[in-house]
C-alpha positions in Angstrom: 29.0 1.2 -10.7 25.4 1.2 -10.7 23.4 -1.4 -13.3 22.5 1.6 -16.7 20.4 -0.8 -18.1 17.5 0.2 -19.4 14.0 -0.6 -20.9 14.1 -0.3 -24.7 12.2 -1.4 -27.9 9.0 -1.2 -29.0 5.9 -2.5 -26.2 4.0 -5.5 -26.4 0.7 -3.6 -26.1 -0.2 -6.2 -23.6 -2.7 -4.3 -21.6 -5.0 -3.5 -24.5 -5.9 -7.6 -24.2 -8.2 -7.4 -21.3 -8.9 -3.3 -21.0 -10.8 -1.0 -23.0 -9.9 3.1 -21.9 -11.1 6.7 -23.5 -8.9 9.4 -22.5 -9.7 12.6 -23.6 -7.0 14.9 -25.7 -4.7 15.5 -23.0 -4.6 12.0 -22.1 -6.3 11.9 -18.8 -8.6 8.8 -18.2 -12.3 9.6 -18.6 -13.6 5.7 -18.8 -12.1 1.8 -18.4 -13.9 -1.2 -18.8 -12.7 -5.1 -18.5 -12.9 -7.8 -20.7 -12.2 -11.5 -21.4 -11.4 -11.6 -17.8 -13.2 -15.0 -17.6 -9.9 -17.0 -17.3 -7.9 -13.9 -16.4 -4.7 -14.6 -14.9 -1.8 -12.3 -14.3 0.7 -14.8 -13.9 0.1 -16.7 -17.2 -1.4 -13.8 -19.6 0.8 -10.8 -18.4 4.6 -11.8 -17.5 4.8 -14.9 -19.9 3.1 -13.4 -22.7 5.7 -10.4 -21.9 8.5 -13.3 -21.7 7.2 -14.5 -25.0 7.0 -11.0 -26.5 9.4 -9.0 -25.3 12.0 -11.7 -23.7 14.8 -9.2 -22.8 12.8 -6.0 -21.2 13.7 -5.4 -18.2 11.2 -6.4 -15.3 12.7 -5.1 -12.0 16.4 -4.0 -11.0 16.4 -5.2 -7.5 19.3 -3.7 -4.4 20.2 -5.5 -1.8 21.1 -3.4 1.7 24.6 -3.7 0.5 23.9 -2.0 -2.4 25.0 -5.1 -5.0 21.9 -5.4 -7.9 20.5 -8.1 -9.8 18.4 -7.6 -12.8 15.5 -9.6 -14.1 14.2 -9.9 -17.3 10.4 -11.0 -17.9 11.9 -14.1 -19.5 13.5 -14.5 -16.5 10.3 -13.9 -14.0 8.4 -16.2 -16.2 11.3 -19.2 -15.8 12.3 -18.6 -12.4 7.9 -18.3 -11.5 7.5 -21.8 -13.6 10.5 -23.5 -12.3 9.1 -22.2 -7.9 5.9 -23.4 -9.0 7.3 -26.7 -10.5 8.6 -26.6 -6.9 5.7 -26.1 -4.7 3.7 -28.4 -6.5 6.5 -30.9 -5.7 6.4 -29.8 -2.2 2.7 -31.0 -2.6 0.7 -26.9 -2.9 -1.9 -27.1 -5.3 -4.7 -25.1 -6.2 -7.0 -23.1 -3.4 -4.1 -23.8 -1.2 -2.8 -21.1 1.1 0.9 -20.2 1.5 1.9 -17.2 4.0 4.5 -15.6 2.6 6.9 -13.2 5.0 10.1 -12.4 2.8 10.7 -8.5 3.2 11.5 -7.1 -0.5 13.8 -10.5 -1.3 13.3 -10.8 -5.2 12.1 -14.5 -4.2 8.8 -13.0 -3.4 7.7 -12.1 -7.1 9.1 -15.8 -7.8 6.9 -17.3 -5.3 3.4 -15.1 -6.0 3.6 -15.4 -9.8 4.3 -19.4 -8.9 1.1 -19.6 -6.6 -0.8 -18.0 -8.9 0.1 -20.0 -11.9 -0.6 -23.0 -9.5 -3.6 -21.6 -8.6 -2.8 -21.2 -5.1 -3.9 -18.5 -3.1 -0.8 -15.9 -1.5 -1.0 -14.3 2.1 1.3 -11.9 1.8 2.7 -11.2 5.9 5.4 -8.5 7.0 8.6 -9.8 8.6 8.1 -8.1 11.6 5.9 -10.2 13.0 6.2 -12.3 16.3 5.1 -15.5 17.5 1.8 -14.2 18.7 1.2 -13.0 15.5 1.8 -15.9 13.6 -0.3 -18.1 15.6 -3.3 -16.1 15.0 -2.2 -16.2 11.2 -2.0 -20.2 11.2 -4.8 -20.6 13.6 -7.5 -18.7 11.1 -5.5 -18.9 7.9 -5.9 -22.8 6.9 -2.5 -22.3 5.5 -1.0 -24.9 4.0 2.6 -23.7 3.8 4.8 -20.6 4.5 7.6 -19.3 2.6 10.1 -17.3 5.1 13.0 -15.2 5.1 15.8 -16.2 7.0 16.9 -12.8 8.2 15.1 -11.1 11.3 14.7 -14.1 13.4 11.8 -14.4 11.3 12.2 -18.0 10.7 12.6 -18.9 14.9 9.0 -16.4 15.5 7.4 -18.8 13.2 8.9 -21.6 14.0 7.6 -21.2 18.0 3.8 -20.9 16.2 4.4 -23.7 14.0 5.0 -26.2 16.9 0.8 -26.5 17.0 0.6 -26.8 13.6 3.0 -29.7 12.1 1.0 -30.0 8.9 2.1 -26.7 7.4 4.5 -26.8 4.8 8.1 -25.0 5.5 10.1 -23.5 3.2 12.7 -20.9 3.8 15.8 -18.6 2.0 19.1 -19.3 3.2 20.7 -22.3 4.8 17.9 -24.3 5.5 17.0 -25.1 9.5 15.8 -28.5 11.0 12.8 -29.1 9.6 12.7 -26.4 7.1 13.2 -27.0 3.4 16.1 -24.5 1.2 14.8 -22.6 -1.3 17.4 -21.3 -3.3 19.4 -24.3 -3.4 16.3 -26.6 -3.8 14.5 -24.5 -6.6 17.7 -24.8 -9.3 16.7 -28.6 -9.8 13.2 -27.7 -11.4 12.0 -27.2 -14.8 11.6 -24.2 -16.6 8.5 -25.7 -17.9 4.7 -25.1 -16.3 1.6 -26.1 -17.9 -0.8 -24.1 -17.4 -3.1 -24.5 -14.5 -6.8 -23.1 -15.6 -8.3 -20.4 -13.1 -11.6 -18.6 -12.9 -11.0 -14.9 -12.7 -13.7 -15.1 -9.6 -11.6 -18.2 -8.0 -9.5 -16.3 -4.6 -6.1 -15.2 -5.8 -4.4 -13.6 -2.9 -5.3 -13.0 0.2 -4.2 -9.4 2.7 -4.1 -9.5 6.4 -5.6 -5.8 7.3 -3.0 -3.9 9.4 -5.4 -3.7 12.2 -5.3 -0.1 13.5 -8.6 -1.0 16.4 -8.0 -4.9 16.6 -7.3 -8.3 15.5 -6.9 -8.5 11.6 -9.2 -9.7 9.2 -7.9 -11.8 6.5 -9.1 -9.8 2.6 -9.5 -12.1 0.0 -9.3 -11.0 -3.7 -9.8 -12.8 -7.0 -7.7 -13.2 -10.5 -9.6 -10.1 -11.9 -7.8 -8.3 -9.0 -4.6 -7.1 -10.8 -6.3 -5.3 -13.5 -8.0 -3.0 -11.3 -4.3 -1.5 -10.7 -3.6 -0.5 -14.2 -5.1 2.9 -13.0 -3.2 2.9 -10.5 0.0 2.7 -12.4 -0.8 4.5 -15.5 -3.3 7.0 -14.5 -1.9 7.9 -10.8 2.0 7.1 -10.3 1.8 7.4 -14.0 5.0 4.9 -14.8 7.3 5.2 -17.7 7.4 2.2 -19.6 10.6 3.3 -20.4 11.9 4.7 -17.3 12.3 2.9 -13.8 9.2 3.1 -10.9 10.1 2.8 -6.8 7.0 2.5 -4.5 8.0 2.7 -0.8 6.6 -0.4 0.3 6.9 -3.6 2.3 5.5 -7.4 0.4 3.9 -8.0 3.4 1.0 -5.3 2.8 -1.0 -4.8 -0.3 0.6 -1.6 -1.4 3.4 -3.6 -2.7 0.9 -4.6 -4.8 0.2 -1.5 -5.8 2.8 -0.5 -6.8 5.6 -3.1 -7.1 3.8 -5.5 -9.8 0.5 -5.6 -11.3 -0.3 -2.6 -12.5 3.5 -1.3 -13.5 3.8 -4.3 -15.3 0.9 -4.4 -17.5 2.0 -1.0 -18.3 5.7 -2.9 -19.3 7.7 -0.5 -16.7 10.5 -2.1 -14.7 9.8 -1.6 -10.9 12.9 -0.6 -8.5 13.6 -2.8 -5.2 15.2 -1.8 -2.6 16.1 -4.3 0.0 16.5 -2.3 2.8 16.7 -2.7 6.7 15.6 0.1 7.8 14.8 3.8 6.4 17.4 5.8 6.6 16.7 9.3 5.1 20.0 10.5 3.3 20.2 6.4 1.8 17.3 6.4 0.8 17.6 10.0 -1.1 21.0 8.7 -3.0 18.6 6.4 -4.7 17.2 8.0 -7.6 20.3 9.7 -9.6 22.3 6.5 -8.8 19.9 4.2 -10.5 17.9 6.4 -12.9 14.6 6.2 -10.9 12.2 8.0 -12.7 8.6 7.7 -10.9 8.2 7.7 -7.5 5.2 6.6 -4.8 5.5 7.0 -0.8 3.7 7.1 2.2 3.5 10.6 3.6 6.0 9.5 6.7 8.5 9.7 3.9 7.5 13.0 2.5 7.4 14.7 6.1 11.1 13.9 6.5 12.2 14.7 3.1 11.1 18.3 3.7 13.5 18.6 6.7 16.4 18.3 4.4 18.1 19.5 2.0 16.9 18.1 -1.7 18.9 20.1 -4.1 21.6 17.6 -3.1 19.4 14.7 -4.1 18.5 13.2 -7.7 15.2 12.9 -6.5 15.2 16.6 -7.9 15.3 14.3 -11.4 11.9 12.8 -10.5 9.0 13.0 -13.2 6.4 12.2 -11.0 5.7 11.7 -7.8 2.7 10.4 -5.5 1.7 9.1 -2.4 -1.0 7.2 -0.3 -1.3 5.3 3.1 -2.3 8.4 5.0 -3.6 12.1 4.7 -1.0 14.4 3.5 -0.7 17.6 4.9 -1.0 20.5 3.1 2.2 22.4 4.7 4.3 19.1 3.7 2.5 19.4 0.1 3.5 22.9 -0.4 7.4 22.4 0.9 7.9 19.5 -1.4 6.8 21.0 -4.5 8.6 24.7 -3.3 11.9 22.3 -3.0 11.5 19.9 -6.0 9.2 21.4 -8.2 7.1 18.6 -8.2 3.6 18.5 -7.4 2.5 15.4 -5.4 -0.5 13.1 -6.1 -2.1 12.0 -3.8 -4.4 8.8 -3.7 -6.8 6.9 -1.6 -7.5 3.2 -1.1 -8.0 0.2 1.6 -6.3 -3.0 1.4 -10.0 -3.8 0.6 -10.2 -2.0 -2.8 -7.6 -0.6 -5.2 -7.3 2.9 -6.1 -10.6 4.2 -5.5 -10.0 8.5 -4.7 -6.8 10.1 -6.6 -5.6 13.4 -8.2 -5.1 11.5 -11.6 -3.2 12.3 -14.1 -4.5 15.4 -16.0 -6.1 16.5 -12.7 -5.1 19.6 -10.7 -3.9 18.6 -7.2 -5.9 21.0 -4.0 -2.9 20.1 -1.9 -4.4 18.4 1.3 -6.7 16.3 -1.0 -7.2 13.3 -1.3 -8.4 13.9 -5.3 -11.6 12.9 -7.2 -13.0 9.2 -7.4 -11.6 6.7 -10.0 -13.8 6.1 -13.2 -13.8 2.8 -11.8 -15.5 3.2 -8.5 -19.0 4.8 -7.8 -17.7 6.5 -5.0 -20.4 8.7 -2.6 -20.6 10.2 0.5 -23.7 9.6 2.9 -24.6 10.3 6.5 -25.1 7.4 9.0 -28.6 6.2 7.6 -27.1 5.9 4.0 -28.7 9.1 2.5 -26.5 11.0 -0.3 -25.1 14.4 1.2 -24.4 17.6 -0.4 -21.3 19.2 -1.1 -19.8 20.8 1.7 -20.9 18.2 4.3 -18.9 15.7 6.2 -19.7 12.0 5.5 -18.5 8.3 5.3 -16.7 7.5 2.3 -18.4 4.9 0.5 -18.5 2.7 -2.6 -22.3 1.9 -4.2 -22.2 -1.3 -5.8 -26.2 -1.2 -7.3 -25.0 -1.1 -10.8 -22.2 -3.2 -10.5 -19.1 -4.5 -8.7 -16.1 -2.8 -9.7 -13.0 -4.9 -10.5 -10.8 -4.4 -7.7 -13.2 -4.6 -5.2 -12.8 -7.0 -2.3 -14.8 -10.4 -2.3 -14.8 -11.0 1.8 -13.2 -11.8 5.0 -11.6 -15.3 5.0 -12.4 -17.0 7.8 -14.5 -13.9 9.2 -17.3 -14.3 7.0 -20.2 -12.7 9.4 -18.2 -9.7 9.1 -18.8 -8.6 5.5 -22.0 -7.5 6.5 -21.0 -5.0 8.7 -19.4 -3.1 5.9 -21.3 -4.1 2.9 -24.8 -3.5 3.2 -27.3 -2.0 1.6 -25.5 -2.4 -1.7 -22.9 0.1 -0.4 -19.4 -0.8 0.8 -18.5 1.3 3.6 -15.0 2.3 4.1 -15.2 3.3 7.8 -13.5 7.1 6.8 -15.2 10.1 6.8 -14.6 13.4 4.4 -16.1 16.5 2.3 -16.8 17.3 -1.0 -15.9 20.5 -2.3 -18.0 22.4 -5.1 -15.4 21.0 -8.0 -15.8 17.3 -6.7 -12.2 17.1 -4.8 -12.6 14.7 -1.6 -11.3 15.9 1.3 -10.1 13.6 4.5 -11.7 14.2 7.9 -10.4 11.2 9.6 -11.9 7.3 10.4 -15.6 7.0 11.8 -13.6 5.7 15.3 -11.5 8.8 15.3 -13.5 11.9 15.8 -13.7 13.5 18.4 -16.5 15.2 20.1 -16.3 18.5 21.8 -18.4 20.8 22.8 -20.9 19.5 21.3 -18.9 19.9 17.9 -17.3 17.1 15.6 -13.8 17.3 15.2 -11.5 15.6 12.7 -8.0 14.4 13.4 -6.2 15.5 10.4 -7.4 19.0 10.3 -5.8 19.8 13.7 -3.1 17.6 12.6 -3.0 20.0 9.2 -2.4 22.7 11.2 0.4 21.6 13.7 2.7 20.2 11.0 3.0 24.2 9.6 5.3 24.1 12.5 8.7 23.9 11.5 9.5 22.1 14.6 6.8 19.3 14.1 7.9 16.4 13.1 5.3 14.3 13.2 1.9 14.5 15.3 -1.3 12.4 16.3 -4.5 13.8 17.4 -6.8 12.4 19.3 -9.9 13.0 22.1 -9.5 12.3 25.9 -12.6 12.5 28.1 -13.7 15.6 30.1 -16.7 15.9 32.3 -17.8 19.3 30.6 -17.0 19.5 27.3 -17.2 15.9 26.9 -13.8 15.7 25.0 -10.7 17.8 25.2 -8.8 17.6 22.2 -5.4 16.2 22.8 -2.4 16.6 20.6 0.8 13.8 21.0 3.7 15.1 19.2 6.8 14.0 17.8 9.7 17.5 17.4 12.8 17.2 14.8 15.9 16.7 16.3 17.3 19.0 18.9 14.0 20.7 19.6 12.6 19.6 23.3 9.8 19.6 24.6 9.2 22.4 27.3 6.0 23.7 28.7 6.8 27.0 26.8 6.5 25.0 23.9 3.5 23.0 24.3 2.0 26.6 25.2 3.3 27.9 21.6 1.7 25.3 20.0 -1.7 25.6 21.6 -1.3 30.1 20.5 -0.5 29.2 17.4 -3.9 26.5 16.7 -6.0 29.2 18.5 -5.0 31.8 15.8 -5.5 29.3 12.7 -8.5 27.2 13.8 -11.5 27.5 15.7 -11.6 27.2 19.2 -13.3 23.8 20.0 -10.8 22.3 17.5 -7.9 23.7 19.5 -5.5 21.1 21.2 -5.9 21.9 24.9 -3.4 19.1 26.2 0.0 18.4 24.1 2.1 15.8 25.0 5.4 15.6 23.6 6.9 11.4 22.9 9.8 9.8 21.0 7.7 8.4 18.5 4.2 7.9 17.8 2.9 3.9 18.0 2.1 2.4 14.8 0.6 -0.8 13.6 3.6 -3.0 11.7 2.4 -1.1 8.1 3.4 2.2 9.6 -0.4 3.7 10.4 -0.7 5.3 13.4 -2.5 3.5 16.4 -4.6 6.3 17.9 -6.5 3.7 19.9 -2.7 3.2 22.1 -2.8 7.0 22.6 -6.3 7.3 23.4 -5.9 4.5 25.7 -2.2 5.4 27.1 
């Protein structure tokens, strides 16, 4: 039987100490501001305070790949993070030190990141899919004090090869320790639950993410101790978490999305998070989780929804969800509509980057337009500009930027560690340039077109890959597709569609012609793919984003 424990009892109202909001009569957010942030530290001021005020309130329901469960209260999270802080301190980790965390979805990740916050150290999340060369690159540029790895999937072996050149780095692992490594699970039990507060500034570096590197080597994106507050909007007004329910975000702890959906905003809202420590994404197994564990709100990348809508969802508890959201890539309108038809749920799309928190979204109280990124968050001054930085009117395609001439939003990054010179490439003229291309309609909704590097120039026209992909996704046998440009001496570039078909569909020459005929009937002639290539899977980054650069160079 699964754990039926639920959040009960009054809320502590913890967020009100740090955040002021103005809502309309529907509860939709109009304005937000932050206060008392000079020394804000999420681990002390949220987790430890919730442990003091509501010690028995559930913080996390953890389920491993064998479906074994473990529930953690806020008191337990507070205690374990203090024990881990003492443990790290004993190993020599202190304020300002950078620690790489490669822990999959293990609950030890939450102990560790909160402990690093308490120490004033810097958490550096990393995915378990890293190989030797990936670790070597991170060790070389990161100036790391320690690395904490999972014992699974040969992660320690891959890290160990790269560590041969870095004997100074402290090595910690889950499971039975290998020579030269500390055994976290066993050694932690010796530590005290008491930990004296280390004072930190809201402007101190707190977490560094490696970007997903779709076009080159990843950069280390730095956020400060105020960053968690920026995710209050993420959880309350976008994911619309229920403080008495259970929120499930699909995300590996190696990426920023995990902190968007599995920690900061959710616990500011005093909502419990659901963690499924899975090996691989198996749709049937995944869909059974909703009813088995009483999940109330859900966030997943578009890839998951694309797979879900190909199944009979009436058999699964996903039908009982209260709310569904998506981010990571643009969601095709056809997938949105199919999911709505099957579940009655309107997927609320959001947009942000490793460098930001949620900056565009269909927030609670806003009617979604299928395929749209939504409207600007009240926290961000979002605009569309031409290559010279001039604002563009509705309907014209331009780059999405965040203006910072009036203020720097809580949640916008501080810089690139080890690559400081790259900051001026994206943040200049009082604007942070996202590199994403979109247009805005007359109602203020933004519509994604593509990345600046991905735009196709054919016959003098600019073609955004996403608009072509959205049409092709309407075909029932197209599971995924990626549109790129290939050189052509007459047109400049030809539009090419690289297509993954549903199981049982054969990629024949006749099917390719059928896809092109369908495209001609549903889009302007210059957007129609002239080449259709069938593949078993699309090349992706280890965070799941399509690497169009590989397709173009293939």
